[in-house]
Structures are given as C-alpha cells and as structure tokens.
DOVOGU-105393 format. One record per residue (C-alpha): residue in one letter; x, y, z; residue number from 1. Coordinates in steps of 0.05 Angstrom, whole numbers, plus 5000, padded with zeros to 4 digits. Example, Ala and Ser with C-alpha at 12.3 -4.5 7.8 and 13.67 -1.06 7.14 Angstrom:
residues 2
[pt "A"; [5246; 4910; 5156]; 1],
[pt "S"; [5273; 4979; 5143]; 2],
//
This chain:
residues 508
[pt "X"; [6749; 5211; 1853]; 1],
[pt "X"; [6807; 5181; 1886]; 2],
[pt "X"; [6803; 5142; 1949]; 3],
[pt "X"; [6843; 5189; 1989]; 4],
[pt "X"; [6802; 5248; 1966]; 5],
[pt "X"; [6742; 5209; 1981]; 6],
[pt "X"; [6762; 5195; 2054]; 7],
[pt "X"; [6773; 5267; 2065]; 8],
[pt "X"; [6707; 5286; 2026]; 9],
[pt "X"; [6664; 5237; 2068]; 10],
[pt "X"; [6695; 5235; 2134]; 11],
[pt "X"; [6700; 5164; 2126]; 12],
[pt "X"; [6768; 5157; 2166]; 13],
[pt "X"; [6742; 5196; 2224]; 14],
[pt "X"; [6747; 5158; 2291]; 15],
[pt "X"; [6675; 5159; 2304]; 16],
[pt "X"; [6664; 5122; 2235]; 17],
[pt "X"; [6718; 5073; 2246]; 18],
[pt "X"; [6685; 5055; 2312]; 19],
[pt "X"; [6615; 5044; 2281]; 20],
[pt "X"; [6644; 4994; 2231]; 21],
[pt "X"; [6673; 4951; 2288]; 22],
[pt "X"; [6607; 4950; 2321]; 23],
[pt "X"; [6576; 4902; 2272]; 24],
[pt "X"; [6609; 4855; 2225]; 25],
[pt "X"; [6591; 4857; 2151]; 26],
[pt "X"; [6554; 4797; 2147]; 27],
[pt "X"; [6510; 4821; 2205]; 28],
[pt "X"; [6497; 4885; 2173]; 29],
[pt "X"; [6476; 4850; 2107]; 30],
[pt "X"; [6428; 4803; 2146]; 31],
[pt "X"; [6384; 4860; 2168]; 32],
[pt "X"; [6321; 4865; 2131]; 33],
[pt "X"; [6306; 4932; 2095]; 34],
[pt "X"; [6256; 4974; 2135]; 35],
[pt "X"; [6183; 4982; 2108]; 36],
[pt "X"; [6154; 5051; 2110]; 37],
[pt "X"; [6096; 5055; 2159]; 38],
[pt "X"; [6033; 5076; 2119]; 39],
[pt "X"; [5962; 5104; 2134]; 40],
[pt "X"; [5909; 5052; 2122]; 41],
[pt "X"; [5885; 5057; 2049]; 42],
[pt "X"; [5811; 5057; 2070]; 43],
[pt "X"; [5821; 5112; 2117]; 44],
[pt "X"; [5867; 5158; 2077]; 45],
[pt "X"; [5822; 5163; 2014]; 46],
[pt "X"; [5774; 5201; 2057]; 47],
[pt "X"; [5826; 5253; 2078]; 48],
[pt "X"; [5890; 5285; 2057]; 49],
[pt "X"; [5928; 5253; 2107]; 50],
[pt "X"; [6002; 5239; 2088]; 51],
[pt "X"; [6007; 5167; 2066]; 52],
[pt "X"; [6077; 5152; 2090]; 53],
[pt "X"; [6081; 5158; 2164]; 54],
[pt "X"; [6158; 5167; 2171]; 55],
[pt "X"; [6205; 5121; 2203]; 56],
[pt "X"; [6210; 5114; 2281]; 57],
[pt "X"; [6279; 5129; 2310]; 58],
[pt "X"; [6289; 5052; 2324]; 59],
[pt "X"; [6275; 5038; 2251]; 60],
[pt "X"; [6320; 5093; 2225]; 61],
[pt "X"; [6378; 5073; 2267]; 62],
[pt "X"; [6371; 4996; 2248]; 63],
[pt "X"; [6366; 5016; 2172]; 64],
[pt "X"; [6427; 5057; 2181]; 65],
[pt "X"; [6464; 4997; 2208]; 66],
[pt "X"; [6454; 4961; 2141]; 67],
[pt "X"; [6502; 5015; 2108]; 68],
[pt "X"; [6566; 4984; 2096]; 69],
[pt "X"; [6602; 5054; 2091]; 70],
[pt "X"; [6631; 5034; 2024]; 71],
[pt "X"; [6700; 5057; 2006]; 72],
[pt "X"; [6675; 5077; 1940]; 73],
[pt "X"; [6602; 5101; 1958]; 74],
[pt "X"; [6570; 5093; 1887]; 75],
[pt "X"; [6507; 5120; 1917]; 76],
[pt "X"; [6531; 5190; 1914]; 77],
[pt "X"; [6545; 5184; 1844]; 78],
[pt "X"; [6473; 5170; 1831]; 79],
[pt "X"; [6452; 5231; 1872]; 80],
[pt "X"; [6440; 5292; 1826]; 81],
[pt "X"; [6461; 5341; 1882]; 82],
[pt "X"; [6520; 5297; 1905]; 83],
[pt "X"; [6491; 5291; 1978]; 84],
[pt "X"; [6545; 5255; 2025]; 85],
[pt "X"; [6498; 5197; 2034]; 86],
[pt "X"; [6541; 5150; 2079]; 87],
[pt "X"; [6559; 5214; 2121]; 88],
[pt "X"; [6490; 5227; 2138]; 89],
[pt "X"; [6468; 5154; 2148]; 90],
[pt "X"; [6528; 5135; 2195]; 91],
[pt "X"; [6509; 5199; 2232]; 92],
[pt "X"; [6441; 5170; 2240]; 93],
[pt "X"; [6470; 5104; 2261]; 94],
[pt "X"; [6510; 5141; 2314]; 95],
[pt "X"; [6447; 5178; 2334]; 96],
[pt "X"; [6480; 5244; 2322]; 97],
[pt "X"; [6420; 5273; 2286]; 98],
[pt "X"; [6449; 5344; 2288]; 99],
[pt "X"; [6505; 5320; 2241]; 100],
[pt "X"; [6459; 5280; 2199]; 101],
[pt "X"; [6418; 5343; 2180]; 102],
[pt "X"; [6482; 5387; 2175]; 103],
[pt "X"; [6511; 5339; 2125]; 104],
[pt "X"; [6448; 5338; 2083]; 105],
[pt "X"; [6441; 5413; 2082]; 106],
[pt "X"; [6513; 5420; 2057]; 107],
[pt "X"; [6487; 5404; 1986]; 108],
[pt "X"; [6412; 5399; 1994]; 109],
[pt "X"; [6370; 5456; 2012]; 110],
[pt "X"; [6304; 5417; 2014]; 111],
[pt "X"; [6318; 5348; 2049]; 112],
[pt "X"; [6251; 5340; 2078]; 113],
[pt "X"; [6219; 5352; 2012]; 114],
[pt "X"; [6270; 5304; 1972]; 115],
[pt "X"; [6259; 5247; 2024]; 116],
[pt "X"; [6187; 5246; 2005]; 117],
[pt "X"; [6183; 5258; 1929]; 118],
[pt "X"; [6250; 5237; 1898]; 119],
[pt "X"; [6254; 5175; 1855]; 120],
[pt "X"; [6311; 5143; 1897]; 121],
[pt "X"; [6296; 5081; 1869]; 122],
[pt "X"; [6324; 5100; 1801]; 123],
[pt "X"; [6379; 5141; 1829]; 124],
[pt "X"; [6421; 5137; 1892]; 125],
[pt "X"; [6384; 5071; 1913]; 126],
[pt "X"; [6395; 5043; 1842]; 127],
[pt "X"; [6472; 5053; 1851]; 128],
[pt "X"; [6471; 5024; 1922]; 129],
[pt "X"; [6521; 4967; 1934]; 130],
[pt "X"; [6468; 4925; 1957]; 131],
[pt "X"; [6430; 4932; 1893]; 132],
[pt "X"; [6486; 4928; 1845]; 133],
[pt "X"; [6530; 4875; 1874]; 134],
[pt "X"; [6490; 4835; 1926]; 135],
[pt "X"; [6424; 4840; 1887]; 136],
[pt "X"; [6387; 4854; 1953]; 137],
[pt "X"; [6343; 4912; 1969]; 138],
[pt "X"; [6384; 4975; 1976]; 139],
[pt "X"; [6391; 5021; 2033]; 140],
[pt "X"; [6325; 5060; 2044]; 141],
[pt "X"; [6364; 5125; 2032]; 142],
[pt "X"; [6299; 5168; 2018]; 143],
[pt "X"; [6271; 5140; 2082]; 144],
[pt "X"; [6327; 5160; 2125]; 145],
[pt "X"; [6332; 5227; 2090]; 146],
[pt "X"; [6265; 5241; 2107]; 147],
[pt "X"; [6274; 5219; 2178]; 148],
[pt "X"; [6335; 5263; 2189]; 149],
[pt "X"; [6296; 5325; 2161]; 150],
[pt "X"; [6235; 5312; 2201]; 151],
[pt "X"; [6273; 5300; 2266]; 152],
[pt "X"; [6310; 5365; 2256]; 153],
[pt "X"; [6243; 5399; 2241]; 154],
[pt "X"; [6206; 5369; 2302]; 155],
[pt "X"; [6262; 5384; 2348]; 156],
[pt "X"; [6266; 5460; 2330]; 157],
[pt "X"; [6342; 5444; 2310]; 158],
[pt "X"; [6337; 5468; 2234]; 159],
[pt "X"; [6410; 5472; 2212]; 160],
[pt "X"; [6422; 5541; 2182]; 161],
[pt "X"; [6492; 5544; 2150]; 162],
[pt "X"; [6540; 5605; 2165]; 163],
[pt "X"; [6554; 5652; 2114]; 164],
[pt "X"; [6628; 5668; 2117]; 165],
[pt "X"; [6634; 5721; 2073]; 166],
[pt "X"; [6585; 5776; 2049]; 167],
[pt "X"; [6598; 5793; 1976]; 168],
[pt "X"; [6578; 5846; 1927]; 169],
[pt "X"; [6525; 5826; 1876]; 170],
[pt "X"; [6449; 5820; 1872]; 171],
[pt "X"; [6422; 5757; 1843]; 172],
[pt "X"; [6346; 5753; 1817]; 173],
[pt "X"; [6316; 5682; 1818]; 174],
[pt "X"; [6252; 5677; 1774]; 175],
[pt "X"; [6206; 5623; 1801]; 176],
[pt "X"; [6206; 5591; 1869]; 177],
[pt "X"; [6204; 5519; 1849]; 178],
[pt "X"; [6259; 5465; 1865]; 179],
[pt "X"; [6309; 5494; 1817]; 180],
[pt "X"; [6301; 5567; 1839]; 181],
[pt "X"; [6299; 5548; 1918]; 182],
[pt "X"; [6366; 5506; 1906]; 183],
[pt "X"; [6399; 5562; 1868]; 184],
[pt "X"; [6377; 5614; 1921]; 185],
[pt "X"; [6400; 5572; 1976]; 186],
[pt "X"; [6473; 5561; 1948]; 187],
[pt "X"; [6480; 5633; 1925]; 188],
[pt "X"; [6456; 5656; 1996]; 189],
[pt "X"; [6513; 5609; 2028]; 190],
[pt "X"; [6561; 5643; 1981]; 191],
[pt "X"; [6545; 5709; 2011]; 192],
[pt "X"; [6503; 5740; 1955]; 193],
[pt "X"; [6440; 5783; 1960]; 194],
[pt "X"; [6389; 5736; 1931]; 195],
[pt "X"; [6314; 5755; 1915]; 196],
[pt "X"; [6265; 5701; 1891]; 197],
[pt "X"; [6210; 5730; 1848]; 198],
[pt "X"; [6148; 5682; 1847]; 199],
[pt "X"; [6085; 5698; 1798]; 200],
[pt "X"; [6038; 5660; 1845]; 201],
[pt "X"; [6008; 5680; 1914]; 202],
[pt "X"; [6042; 5622; 1949]; 203],
[pt "X"; [6118; 5601; 1948]; 204],
[pt "X"; [6142; 5534; 1929]; 205],
[pt "X"; [6122; 5527; 1853]; 206],
[pt "X"; [6107; 5460; 1832]; 207],
[pt "X"; [6121; 5432; 1901]; 208],
[pt "X"; [6053; 5471; 1923]; 209],
[pt "X"; [6014; 5471; 1862]; 210],
[pt "X"; [6031; 5402; 1829]; 211],
[pt "X"; [6040; 5354; 1889]; 212],
[pt "X"; [5979; 5338; 1935]; 213],
[pt "X"; [5984; 5342; 2009]; 214],
[pt "X"; [5979; 5266; 2019]; 215],
[pt "X"; [6047; 5263; 1986]; 216],
[pt "X"; [6080; 5328; 2004]; 217],
[pt "X"; [6047; 5370; 2060]; 218],
[pt "X"; [6051; 5445; 2051]; 219],
[pt "X"; [6078; 5455; 2119]; 220],
[pt "X"; [6141; 5418; 2099]; 221],
[pt "X"; [6151; 5464; 2037]; 222],
[pt "X"; [6138; 5524; 2081]; 223],
[pt "X"; [6188; 5502; 2130]; 224],
[pt "X"; [6243; 5491; 2082]; 225],
[pt "X"; [6229; 5559; 2055]; 226],
[pt "X"; [6231; 5592; 2120]; 227],
[pt "X"; [6301; 5563; 2129]; 228],
[pt "X"; [6321; 5594; 2067]; 229],
[pt "X"; [6291; 5664; 2091]; 230],
[pt "X"; [6336; 5653; 2155]; 231],
[pt "X"; [6392; 5645; 2107]; 232],
[pt "X"; [6379; 5716; 2080]; 233],
[pt "X"; [6340; 5697; 2016]; 234],
[pt "X"; [6287; 5752; 2003]; 235],
[pt "X"; [6220; 5730; 1970]; 236],
[pt "X"; [6174; 5772; 1927]; 237],
[pt "X"; [6107; 5739; 1911]; 238],
[pt "X"; [6053; 5760; 1857]; 239],
[pt "X"; [6112; 5787; 1815]; 240],
[pt "X"; [6112; 5766; 1745]; 241],
[pt "X"; [6181; 5778; 1715]; 242],
[pt "X"; [6165; 5804; 1643]; 243],
[pt "X"; [6101; 5833; 1663]; 244],
[pt "X"; [6111; 5867; 1732]; 245],
[pt "X"; [6179; 5883; 1715]; 246],
[pt "X"; [6226; 5864; 1657]; 247],
[pt "X"; [6297; 5846; 1658]; 248],
[pt "X"; [6318; 5919; 1643]; 249],
[pt "X"; [6282; 5943; 1703]; 250],
[pt "X"; [6313; 5893; 1750]; 251],
[pt "X"; [6384; 5905; 1723]; 252],
[pt "X"; [6369; 5985; 1739]; 253],
[pt "X"; [6353; 5957; 1810]; 254],
[pt "X"; [6428; 5931; 1814]; 255],
[pt "X"; [6415; 5856; 1794]; 256],
[pt "X"; [6474; 5831; 1758]; 257],
[pt "X"; [6455; 5756; 1750]; 258],
[pt "X"; [6393; 5721; 1739]; 259],
[pt "X"; [6369; 5646; 1747]; 260],
[pt "X"; [6305; 5627; 1710]; 261],
[pt "X"; [6269; 5572; 1742]; 262],
[pt "X"; [6199; 5584; 1720]; 263],
[pt "X"; [6180; 5513; 1702]; 264],
[pt "X"; [6136; 5483; 1647]; 265],
[pt "X"; [6067; 5501; 1667]; 266],
[pt "X"; [6033; 5496; 1600]; 267],
[pt "X"; [5989; 5436; 1593]; 268],
[pt "X"; [5992; 5389; 1533]; 269],
[pt "X"; [5927; 5361; 1503]; 270],
[pt "X"; [5916; 5303; 1450]; 271],
[pt "X"; [5876; 5345; 1401]; 272],
[pt "X"; [5822; 5295; 1397]; 273],
[pt "X"; [5746; 5310; 1384]; 274],
[pt "X"; [5711; 5334; 1447]; 275],
[pt "X"; [5766; 5362; 1486]; 276],
[pt "X"; [5729; 5428; 1495]; 277],
[pt "X"; [5671; 5398; 1528]; 278],
[pt "X"; [5659; 5415; 1599]; 279],
[pt "X"; [5688; 5366; 1647]; 280],
[pt "X"; [5752; 5355; 1607]; 281],
[pt "X"; [5808; 5393; 1639]; 282],
[pt "X"; [5887; 5387; 1649]; 283],
[pt "X"; [5918; 5359; 1705]; 284],
[pt "X"; [5955; 5423; 1719]; 285],
[pt "X"; [5887; 5464; 1729]; 286],
[pt "X"; [5855; 5406; 1769]; 287],
[pt "X"; [5916; 5401; 1818]; 288],
[pt "X"; [5926; 5476; 1821]; 289],
[pt "X"; [5854; 5487; 1842]; 290],
[pt "X"; [5858; 5434; 1895]; 291],
[pt "X"; [5930; 5438; 1920]; 292],
[pt "X"; [5941; 5516; 1915]; 293],
[pt "X"; [5872; 5546; 1915]; 294],
[pt "X"; [5838; 5509; 1970]; 295],
[pt "X"; [5782; 5481; 1926]; 296],
[pt "X"; [5769; 5430; 1977]; 297],
[pt "X"; [5763; 5473; 2034]; 298],
[pt "X"; [5698; 5499; 2059]; 299],
[pt "X"; [5717; 5571; 2071]; 300],
[pt "X"; [5744; 5576; 2002]; 301],
[pt "X"; [5701; 5586; 1938]; 302],
[pt "X"; [5745; 5560; 1888]; 303],
[pt "X"; [5706; 5520; 1841]; 304],
[pt "X"; [5727; 5449; 1821]; 305],
[pt "X"; [5693; 5397; 1782]; 306],
[pt "X"; [5676; 5330; 1814]; 307],
[pt "X"; [5656; 5264; 1783]; 308],
[pt "X"; [5632; 5198; 1800]; 309],
[pt "X"; [5664; 5163; 1742]; 310],
[pt "X"; [5735; 5198; 1736]; 311],
[pt "X"; [5785; 5182; 1681]; 312],
[pt "X"; [5857; 5206; 1683]; 313],
[pt "X"; [5894; 5200; 1616]; 314],
[pt "X"; [5970; 5186; 1626]; 315],
[pt "X"; [6014; 5146; 1668]; 316],
[pt "X"; [6065; 5191; 1702]; 317],
[pt "X"; [6070; 5214; 1776]; 318],
[pt "X"; [6021; 5274; 1760]; 319],
[pt "X"; [5970; 5228; 1732]; 320],
[pt "X"; [5975; 5183; 1796]; 321],
[pt "X"; [5966; 5249; 1835]; 322],
[pt "X"; [5907; 5269; 1796]; 323],
[pt "X"; [5870; 5201; 1797]; 324],
[pt "X"; [5883; 5193; 1876]; 325],
[pt "X"; [5857; 5263; 1887]; 326],
[pt "X"; [5798; 5247; 1850]; 327],
[pt "X"; [5783; 5191; 1892]; 328],
[pt "X"; [5791; 5236; 1954]; 329],
[pt "X"; [5741; 5281; 1921]; 330],
[pt "X"; [5688; 5225; 1922]; 331],
[pt "X"; [5697; 5192; 1857]; 332],
[pt "X"; [5662; 5123; 1860]; 333],
[pt "X"; [5707; 5097; 1797]; 334],
[pt "X"; [5773; 5130; 1789]; 335],
[pt "X"; [5810; 5102; 1728]; 336],
[pt "X"; [5880; 5113; 1697]; 337],
[pt "X"; [5877; 5106; 1622]; 338],
[pt "X"; [5946; 5090; 1592]; 339],
[pt "X"; [5965; 5069; 1524]; 340],
[pt "X"; [6025; 5024; 1542]; 341],
[pt "X"; [6027; 4968; 1598]; 342],
[pt "X"; [6035; 4973; 1667]; 343],
[pt "X"; [6109; 4954; 1659]; 344],
[pt "X"; [6124; 5018; 1613]; 345],
[pt "X"; [6088; 5066; 1661]; 346],
[pt "X"; [6135; 5123; 1686]; 347],
[pt "X"; [6103; 5137; 1752]; 348],
[pt "X"; [6142; 5114; 1812]; 349],
[pt "X"; [6129; 5042; 1837]; 350],
[pt "X"; [6109; 5068; 1903]; 351],
[pt "X"; [6055; 5113; 1873]; 352],
[pt "X"; [6027; 5061; 1829]; 353],
[pt "X"; [6024; 5011; 1890]; 354],
[pt "X"; [5990; 5064; 1931]; 355],
[pt "X"; [5940; 5077; 1879]; 356],
[pt "X"; [5924; 5003; 1870]; 357],
[pt "X"; [5913; 5001; 1949]; 358],
[pt "X"; [5865; 5061; 1945]; 359],
[pt "X"; [5820; 5024; 1893]; 360],
[pt "X"; [5844; 5059; 1831]; 361],
[pt "X"; [5829; 5023; 1767]; 362],
[pt "X"; [5879; 5014; 1714]; 363],
[pt "X"; [5858; 5013; 1642]; 364],
[pt "X"; [5924; 4999; 1608]; 365],
[pt "X"; [5931; 4988; 1532]; 366],
[pt "X"; [5878; 5035; 1523]; 367],
[pt "X"; [5880; 5102; 1483]; 368],
[pt "X"; [5825; 5154; 1480]; 369],
[pt "X"; [5795; 5170; 1410]; 370],
[pt "X"; [5742; 5220; 1428]; 371],
[pt "X"; [5699; 5249; 1485]; 372],
[pt "X"; [5624; 5254; 1477]; 373],
[pt "X"; [5575; 5297; 1518]; 374],
[pt "X"; [5506; 5310; 1541]; 375],
[pt "X"; [5457; 5363; 1518]; 376],
[pt "X"; [5490; 5410; 1565]; 377],
[pt "X"; [5556; 5398; 1538]; 378],
[pt "X"; [5582; 5359; 1598]; 379],
[pt "X"; [5626; 5301; 1580]; 380],
[pt "X"; [5590; 5235; 1594]; 381],
[pt "X"; [5627; 5184; 1551]; 382],
[pt "X"; [5696; 5171; 1520]; 383],
[pt "X"; [5712; 5130; 1458]; 384],
[pt "X"; [5774; 5085; 1473]; 385],
[pt "X"; [5815; 5038; 1429]; 386],
[pt "X"; [5853; 4978; 1453]; 387],
[pt "X"; [5926; 4978; 1438]; 388],
[pt "X"; [5983; 4927; 1434]; 389],
[pt "X"; [6057; 4935; 1444]; 390],
[pt "X"; [6103; 4936; 1379]; 391],
[pt "X"; [6180; 4953; 1372]; 392],
[pt "X"; [6213; 4999; 1417]; 393],
[pt "X"; [6209; 5073; 1403]; 394],
[pt "X"; [6262; 5126; 1414]; 395],
[pt "X"; [6247; 5126; 1488]; 396],
[pt "X"; [6270; 5051; 1493]; 397],
[pt "X"; [6196; 5033; 1511]; 398],
[pt "X"; [6153; 4990; 1463]; 399],
[pt "X"; [6111; 5027; 1416]; 400],
[pt "X"; [6036; 5023; 1427]; 401],
[pt "X"; [5999; 5002; 1364]; 402],
[pt "X"; [5922; 5005; 1354]; 403],
[pt "X"; [5886; 4944; 1353]; 404],
[pt "X"; [5836; 4947; 1293]; 405],
[pt "X"; [5762; 4944; 1311]; 406],
[pt "X"; [5773; 4943; 1386]; 407],
[pt "X"; [5740; 5012; 1399]; 408],
[pt "X"; [5686; 5016; 1455]; 409],
[pt "X"; [5650; 5069; 1495]; 410],
[pt "X"; [5663; 5082; 1570]; 411],
[pt "X"; [5620; 5127; 1614]; 412],
[pt "X"; [5654; 5182; 1646]; 413],
[pt "X"; [5639; 5251; 1677]; 414],
[pt "X"; [5704; 5279; 1688]; 415],
[pt "X"; [5768; 5269; 1644]; 416],
[pt "X"; [5835; 5301; 1669]; 417],
[pt "X"; [5888; 5301; 1617]; 418],
[pt "X"; [5959; 5287; 1643]; 419],
[pt "X"; [6005; 5271; 1582]; 420],
[pt "X"; [6056; 5322; 1594]; 421],
[pt "X"; [6069; 5399; 1599]; 422],
[pt "X"; [6107; 5454; 1554]; 423],
[pt "X"; [6155; 5509; 1583]; 424],
[pt "X"; [6123; 5574; 1606]; 425],
[pt "X"; [6131; 5620; 1548]; 426],
[pt "X"; [6137; 5692; 1583]; 427],
[pt "X"; [6212; 5696; 1594]; 428],
[pt "X"; [6230; 5675; 1523]; 429],
[pt "X"; [6180; 5723; 1501]; 430],
[pt "X"; [6205; 5780; 1539]; 431],
[pt "X"; [6276; 5767; 1513]; 432],
[pt "X"; [6275; 5759; 1439]; 433],
[pt "X"; [6351; 5746; 1436]; 434],
[pt "X"; [6346; 5689; 1483]; 435],
[pt "X"; [6356; 5623; 1447]; 436],
[pt "X"; [6305; 5571; 1455]; 437],
[pt "X"; [6298; 5498; 1427]; 438],
[pt "X"; [6248; 5472; 1382]; 439],
[pt "X"; [6207; 5452; 1442]; 440],
[pt "X"; [6211; 5526; 1468]; 441],
[pt "X"; [6256; 5506; 1525]; 442],
[pt "X"; [6313; 5553; 1543]; 443],
[pt "X"; [6381; 5531; 1512]; 444],
[pt "X"; [6438; 5532; 1562]; 445],
[pt "X"; [6507; 5508; 1565]; 446],
[pt "X"; [6506; 5440; 1599]; 447],
[pt "X"; [6571; 5456; 1634]; 448],
[pt "X"; [6551; 5520; 1660]; 449],
[pt "X"; [6475; 5528; 1656]; 450],
[pt "X"; [6487; 5598; 1623]; 451],
[pt "X"; [6439; 5616; 1567]; 452],
[pt "X"; [6453; 5658; 1505]; 453],
[pt "X"; [6444; 5720; 1546]; 454],
[pt "X"; [6503; 5736; 1587]; 455],
[pt "X"; [6487; 5733; 1660]; 456],
[pt "X"; [6422; 5693; 1649]; 457],
[pt "X"; [6424; 5624; 1675]; 458],
[pt "X"; [6365; 5573; 1673]; 459],
[pt "X"; [6349; 5500; 1700]; 460],
[pt "X"; [6294; 5456; 1712]; 461],
[pt "X"; [6234; 5445; 1671]; 462],
[pt "X"; [6244; 5508; 1630]; 463],
[pt "X"; [6305; 5476; 1607]; 464],
[pt "X"; [6291; 5403; 1610]; 465],
[pt "X"; [6217; 5408; 1594]; 466],
[pt "X"; [6199; 5359; 1647]; 467],
[pt "X"; [6242; 5333; 1709]; 468],
[pt "X"; [6242; 5306; 1775]; 469],
[pt "X"; [6250; 5354; 1835]; 470],
[pt "X"; [6319; 5331; 1851]; 471],
[pt "X"; [6340; 5338; 1778]; 472],
[pt "X"; [6318; 5410; 1779]; 473],
[pt "X"; [6351; 5421; 1842]; 474],
[pt "X"; [6417; 5395; 1811]; 475],
[pt "X"; [6409; 5445; 1757]; 476],
[pt "X"; [6400; 5500; 1808]; 477],
[pt "X"; [6461; 5480; 1849]; 478],
[pt "X"; [6503; 5478; 1787]; 479],
[pt "X"; [6477; 5544; 1762]; 480],
[pt "X"; [6492; 5578; 1829]; 481],
[pt "X"; [6564; 5557; 1825]; 482],
[pt "X"; [6570; 5586; 1755]; 483],
[pt "X"; [6534; 5649; 1772]; 484],
[pt "X"; [6586; 5656; 1826]; 485],
[pt "X"; [6642; 5647; 1780]; 486],
[pt "X"; [6607; 5696; 1727]; 487],
[pt "X"; [6602; 5753; 1786]; 488],
[pt "X"; [6672; 5740; 1812]; 489],
[pt "X"; [6698; 5747; 1738]; 490],
[pt "X"; [6657; 5815; 1733]; 491],
[pt "X"; [6691; 5838; 1803]; 492],
[pt "X"; [6763; 5821; 1774]; 493],
[pt "X"; [6746; 5860; 1711]; 494],
[pt "X"; [6721; 5918; 1751]; 495],
[pt "X"; [6787; 5914; 1795]; 496],
[pt "X"; [6832; 5909; 1737]; 497],
[pt "X"; [6799; 5966; 1699]; 498],
[pt "X"; [6798; 6011; 1763]; 499],
[pt "X"; [6876; 5995; 1772]; 500],
[pt "X"; [6886; 6014; 1698]; 501],
[pt "X"; [6852; 6076; 1705]; 502],
[pt "X"; [6892; 6095; 1770]; 503],
[pt "X"; [6954; 6080; 1734]; 504],
[pt "X"; [6930; 6124; 1673]; 505],
[pt "X"; [6911; 6179; 1720]; 506],
[pt "X"; [6981; 6178; 1753]; 507],
[pt "X"; [7013; 6187; 1684]; 508],
//
C-alpha cells in the first residue's frame, strides 16, 4: 500500500490526528508502560462464571492509546485478518472520541466486543506492532483497546449501526451463525442484500456460544453483537438444519441466489485407545456445549453433566484450557492438563495458560494417555500414562514427542475430557454430492474468492480450515461476502445483457 493511499485510507493526515501527534513527543509515548488488564481474583473467580478480565477504565485506555506512535506504515493492520484500521480507532480513543472509535472498528469488524476478548492479538496485530518488531518492547494493547471501545459503545447505548446506501436485489443464505457466518452476514447486509442466517441450534452464535465459557466471553456480549446485525437488517432462523429442514434446492426455489457455508467443525476427535467408551470419558465439545449452551450448571435446567473430583483434560489448546477451567468451577479438587509436548509447544494463548495456573490447574506436560480403566460400574477411575521426551521437529515446526520406554504409570481420575481437535460437520457435503472436499473432509474453495466447486456456494471458517481462530474465520466471511457481491452483480449484468438482446431481437 502506497504512503499516499495509506494517508487517505487511515485518515492519518486529518487535522485532529496531526494535533494529537504534537501533544506528546515520541520519546514520551515510548516511555509509557503497557497497561495491565484488571482481573478478577483467582480464588473468587473459580467459584463463579464471572468474567476474568474486567476491562480497562477510561483513564487506562486513553493512556494506553497515547503509546501508539501513529506509524506512517502501520504494520499492525497487515497483521489483522479483517484489516481493522487500528491506528484510526486507537487515536480516536486518545482523542476521547469514542463514537468515532467504534465507527472505525465496525467498518471492517462486525464483532469488536467479541474479538477484543478472544482474538490471539499477541500472534497477529500486536506481533506486527512497531514496538514489538523494532523497539523490542511490549506492543500496544490493541485487543484491550478494541474491547474498551466496543464495551463503552454498548454500555452507553450508542451502538454504531452502519447506513445502507443502496438496497440491492438478491437473497443470500448463510449456513451457521458462528463468527464466519456473522461476519459474512454483516458485510452483505451493509452492501444492501437480503440476508438470512440459518442456525441448526436453538441459540445463535455458534462456537461463540457453545464453545467458549462465559468467564472468557459472556453470552450477553455475543447477543449484543447479534442484535446489532438484526438492526442492520439480517434475518435469523434458529432450529433450521440446512440439508434436513430444507435442502439447497428448496432454498433456491425460495429465491436465494448465493450461499455461504460457515457450519464449523463440530465433530470431536478421539485417540482410539482402550477405554474411551467408559462412562466419564467424553469430548470437550460435548462437555462445553452442555455447560455453555444447555445450562447444565443452572438449578432451573435439567441438562445432565458429569462432574469429577480428579479431572484430566487431554490436549493443550484453548478448548482444553476452557474445559479444565470449567471443571475447576464445577468443583474439581484436582483439575489437570495432560499434554504430550512441553509447555513451550502448547498452542493455547499465553493469557489462558497464565489464568489456568493462577486458578490452580495442574500441568502434566510430556505425558501421553495409553489407556483408561474403569470400576465395576464402567465409570473411569484410572488412566495409564506414558512419559514423553521431545525429538526432532515435525511438519508443524514443533519438536515431535517421543515415548520414554518403561515410563508408564497410573493416575487416578474420575472424569476425562478429550480435547485433541475436531473435524468438519459432514452434513453439507453429504447433501451436495458434487461438492469437492479435501481428504480431511473440509470444503475445498478458491483461496482468492472462497467459492466452492458449486457455483454460487462459498464457504469459510472451520468447515474450510478444519480449525481456526475467531478472527481468521471472520476474515474468511468478509472475503467471501465481497466475492458473493461480485458474483451476484455479474449475474445481474448477465440478466440485463440478455434482456437487452431479447428486446433487440423482438424489435427485429
């Protein structure tokens, strides 16, 4: 991106931005320490579902925003999968123009309150920050500031709803109300299309609701962002399974001209070791869905959920952290992460690992389960583990775990939650035999357009990637929305051309 284009794009040369840069010298900005996110006390929060991160105060947010150098070449934008104008919204916070901050965020991000909480900024926008790459100092707390701007807008009742300049012909069906589907819906609604999101479950939000606990992402935050999409004109249909309730042929007959599939990757994976069918061995998907979506912890709900005193969670990702921290809140005396690599290779966010440690979670790293054993009632009561050591790097770049011969031992457990990955939902591919899929059963799409082998059917998020962060899924949704727009406009042009040709033929 050329510097002149960037100046126009980011508004960097606007008078108010120039004035802000004069208020503090560069060395004064650099001297400000990065803000620390206020947090609930660990001993208190493990007894409830209170949100762990409390959010920045206005004073903290403005001070942190002052650290931003308003770079000529803001590499932070390049690190953002949805290309948020990061300096633009941060400088608005510094100027205490919070209405503009949320306006800038909403220009490219339909879910800023969500992303400010769960996006791995430390490996994306913050990793590309000038402070990190050049000064070797802590980067701007971009995620904390994004959350602040979104929360302030929500609490003030000034949620920004973009204006729709043009109403266009064309109905678009979005399958799945997770992050990719919501992002696609928001972009297409802003472009003026009639958009309906079809959700198979009884609650909207997809993985944002069933997969992420409220101590990380409160349901009211997700509901607020979805309500804003409704105000934008997006329609939502719950308890609607595309491929069962109605198929694509039915939807086409109802006037839908294009489709975006964001149905996620909801099928759990297991290790296929002895004892996985015992009572008390279950997937993280089932466990978190029962708790997060089906109210298993609420007294007025009768959703059953297994609880344990000695709980082991197999895996080292964010879902594993969510599961083990949930188990702690459900009364586990001993809640453990069992992970076959070392702590350094663990894929979970550093913040989640740190929060888990603060909450008393035990980490059994370099350990791998071999077998589960059970009591006379077939309830798991032990697991056989083998110690591991790290060998040479594998295809992922991480050092491969190698078994240590003769290191097997037994550990008492009464609940095991398996969190080693997921595979894509197979319903859409099953309902469209002509749809091309990969060997991992993900939908194959063009990386440039997100369009599948079926004309007019686009896809993104976990159903394409197999597993992705919220923000990467949203990036897919945004890219697909623009290409759906192009696709529909080309159809309209073709119809217009055909109509003109018919008229000319009739005149002859």
